C-alpha positions in Angstrom: 75.9 91.3 92.5 72.4 90.9 91.3 71.0 88.2 89.1 70.5 90.5 86.1 74.2 91.4 86.3 75.1 87.8 86.4 73.1 87.0 83.4 74.6 90.0 81.6 78.1 88.5 82.0 77.1 85.1 80.8 77.4 84.3 77.0 73.9 83.0 76.3 72.3 82.9 72.8 68.7 83.5 73.5 67.5 83.7 69.9 69.0 80.4 68.8 65.8 78.7 67.8 64.9 81.6 65.4 68.3 81.3 63.7 67.9 77.5 63.4 64.6 77.8 61.8 66.0 80.3 59.3 68.9 78.2 58.6 66.6 75.1 58.0 64.5 77.1 55.5 67.5 78.4 53.7 68.9 74.9 53.2 65.4 73.6 52.1 65.3 76.4 49.5 68.7 75.7 48.2 68.1 72.0 47.8 64.6 72.5 46.2 62.9 70.3 48.9 60.2 72.5 50.3 56.6 71.8 51.1 55.9 70.8 47.5 56.3 67.0 48.1 53.4 67.2 50.5 51.3 69.1 48.0 52.2 66.5 45.4 51.2 63.5 47.6 48.0 65.3 48.3 47.3 65.7 44.6 48.1 62.1 43.8 45.6 61.1 46.6 43.0 63.2 45.1 43.6 61.8 41.6 43.2 58.2 43.0 40.0 59.1 44.9 38.3 60.7 41.8 38.1 57.4 39.9 36.8 55.6 42.9 34.1 58.3 43.4 33.2 58.0 39.7 32.9 54.2 39.9 30.7 54.6 43.0 28.5 57.0 41.2 28.2 54.6 38.2 27.3 51.7 40.5 24.7 53.9 42.2 23.2 54.7 38.8 23.2 51.2 37.7 21.4 50.2 41.0 18.8 53.1 40.3 18.1 51.6 36.8 17.5 48.1 38.3 15.1 49.6 40.9 13.2 51.4 38.3 12.9 48.2 36.2 11.6 46.3 39.1 9.1 49.0 40.0 7.8 48.9 36.5 7.4 45.1 36.5 5.6 45.3 39.8 3.2 47.9 38.4 2.5 45.6 35.4 1.8 42.7 37.7 -0.4 44.8 39.8 -2.4 45.9 36.9 -2.9 42.4 35.7 -4.0 41.4 39.2 -6.6 44.2 39.3 -8.0 42.9 36.0 -8.2 39.4 37.3 -10.0 40.7 40.4 -12.5 42.8 38.3 -13.3 39.7 36.1 -13.9 37.6 39.2 -16.2 40.3 40.6 -18.2 40.4 37.4 -18.6 36.6 37.4 -19.7 36.7 41.1 -22.3 39.5 40.4 -23.8 37.4 37.5 -24.0 34.3 39.9 -25.7 36.4 42.6 -28.2 37.6 40.1 -29.0 34.2 38.8 -29.4 32.9 42.3 -31.8 35.7 43.1 -33.9 35.0 40.1 -34.2 31.3 41.0 -35.1 32.2 44.5 -38.0 34.4 43.4 -39.5 31.6 41.2 -42.2 29.6 43.0 -41.2 26.1 43.9 -44.5 24.5 42.7 -43.8 25.6 39.1 -40.4 24.3 39.0 -41.5 21.0 40.5 -44.5 20.7 38.1 -42.4 20.4 35.0 -40.6 17.1 35.7 -43.8 15.6 37.0 -45.6 16.5 33.8 -42.8 14.9 31.8 -42.7 11.7 33.9 -46.4 11.2 33.7 -47.2 7.9 31.7 -49.3 8.1 28.6 -51.9 5.5 28.2 -52.5 4.5 24.7 -56.1 3.7 23.8 -56.9 1.7 20.9 -60.3 2.8 19.4 -62.2 0.0 17.5 -64.5 1.3 14.8 -67.8 -0.5 15.4 -71.4 0.4 15.0 -72.4 -1.2 18.2 -72.9 1.5 20.9 -72.5 -1.1 23.7 -69.0 -1.9 22.8 -68.0 1.8 22.7 -69.5 2.2 26.2 -67.2 -0.6 27.6 -64.0 1.1 26.5 -62.1 2.7 29.4 -60.4 5.8 27.9 -58.5 6.7 31.2 -57.4 3.2 32.1 -57.8 1.6 35.5 -55.0 0.6 38.0 -57.3 -1.4 40.4 -55.9 -4.8 39.2 -52.3 -3.6 39.6 -53.0 -2.4 43.0 -54.5 -5.7 44.0 -51.5 -7.6 42.6 -49.1 -5.5 44.4 -51.0 -5.8 47.8 -51.0 -9.6 47.4 -47.2 -9.7 46.8 -46.7 -7.4 49.8 -48.8 -9.7 52.0 -46.8 -12.8 50.8 -43.5 -11.1 51.5 -44.6 -10.1 55.1 -45.8 -13.7 55.8 -42.6 -15.2 54.6 -40.5 -12.8 56.7 -42.6 -13.6 59.8 -42.2 -17.3 59.2 -38.5 -17.0 58.8 -38.2 -15.0 62.0 -40.1 -17.4 64.0 -37.9 -20.3 62.9 -34.8 -18.5 64.0 -33.6 -19.8 67.4 -33.7 -17.2 70.2 -30.5 -16.0 71.9 -30.1 -17.5 75.3 -28.1 -15.4 77.8 -25.5 -17.4 79.7 -23.0 -16.7 82.4 -19.8 -18.3 83.7 -19.5 -18.5 87.5 -16.6 -19.5 89.6 -17.5 -20.5 93.2 -15.3 -20.8 96.4 -16.7 -23.5 98.6 -15.0 -23.4 102.0 -15.1 -26.4 104.4 -15.2 -26.3 108.3 -11.7 -27.5 109.1 -8.8 -29.5 107.7 -10.6 -32.7 108.7 -13.4 -32.3 106.2 -13.6 -34.8 103.5 -13.1 -32.6 100.4 -14.0 -35.4 97.9 -17.4 -35.8 99.6 -17.8 -32.0 99.7 -17.3 -31.9 95.9 -19.7 -34.8 95.4 -22.3 -32.9 97.4 -21.8 -29.7 95.3 -22.1 -31.5 92.1 -25.3 -33.2 93.3 -27.0 -29.9 92.9 -28.8 -30.1 89.5 -31.2 -27.8 87.8 -32.3 -26.9 84.3 -29.8 -24.5 82.7 -26.9 -25.5 85.0 -23.7 -27.3 83.9 -20.8 -27.9 86.3 -17.2 -27.7 85.0 -13.8 -28.2 86.3 -12.8 -27.9 89.9 -9.6 -27.7 92.0 -8.5 -27.6 95.8 -6.8 -24.2 96.6 -4.9 -24.0 99.9 -6.2 -21.4 102.4 -4.0 -21.8 105.5 -3.3 -24.1 108.4 -3.8 -27.1 106.2 -7.3 -26.1 105.2 -8.2 -26.1 101.5 -11.2 -24.7 99.7 -13.0 -26.2 96.7 -12.9 -23.9 93.7 -15.5 -25.0 91.0 -16.7 -23.5 87.8 -20.2 -23.7 86.3 -22.2 -22.3 83.4 -25.7 -21.2 83.9 -28.6 -19.8 81.9 -29.4 -16.3 83.4 -33.2 -16.8 83.1 -33.3 -20.2 84.9 -30.4 -20.2 87.4 -28.9 -17.5 89.7 -26.2 -17.2 92.2 -28.6 -16.9 95.1 -30.1 -20.3 94.2 -26.8 -22.0 93.9 -25.6 -20.7 97.3 -28.9 -21.8 99.0 -28.6 -25.2 97.6 -24.9 -25.8 98.3 -25.2 -24.5 101.9 -27.8 -27.1 102.7 -24.9 -29.6 103.2 -24.0 -28.1 106.6 -21.8 -31.0 107.5 -19.4 -30.2 105.0 -19.9 -26.6 103.7 -19.2 -23.6 105.8 -19.7 -20.9 103.2 -20.1 -20.3 99.5 -18.6 -17.1 97.8 -18.7 -16.0 94.1 -15.1 -15.6 93.0 -15.8 -14.6 89.4 -18.9 -13.8 87.3 -18.6 -13.4 83.5 -21.3 -13.0 80.8 -20.9 -15.4 77.8 
């Protein structure tokens, strides 16, 4: 038995889906529930979207009105600024023209006017007299020779007073503060005698100050002594030369510090 023969003997309903679909449509038509609900919901959605679209259009129109108003205000402001710039340009042109006219004028003529105004006027009193000799003695233009002589005398007196005052002023003396390190030969050197020898050095413009003993090492101490000298009279070389003359006590002399006063 072939396959087709087997299928022919079987009770199979091949068109069942078509009949199910027809039955579904029949019952939907009988109950009144067709595709109209879907259409109804679509219409309701359209009706709800229309007010929203109208509101959006109205908001767009309001925004356009605001934009137009702002543009008009900006145009008015721009026009006012243009007017201000034009006024300033006109003022600048006037100033430039005035400066050009002043530069073209000669400087001598401008300076001559105040000089003429500031010139003093000498008043001459004329005496009516029949004597011709008296008329000849009158100086119509005036003479400043006496005033010049008085001014020169006052100037000479002031110069002499300044020179006298300057000569009485004491001259500034340059001084320096020096700190010396005086080293002995060994630890057996009499440091008191060494200091006495150092202070025995005297000169004009030399003033000895405080002193102290500073340990060096191995029981040896050095003498550290300060002095004030006048730079024009006393120098460090002279001090070293005079102190090192005491060879029995002094090994060397060094300048530890040197400061101007």
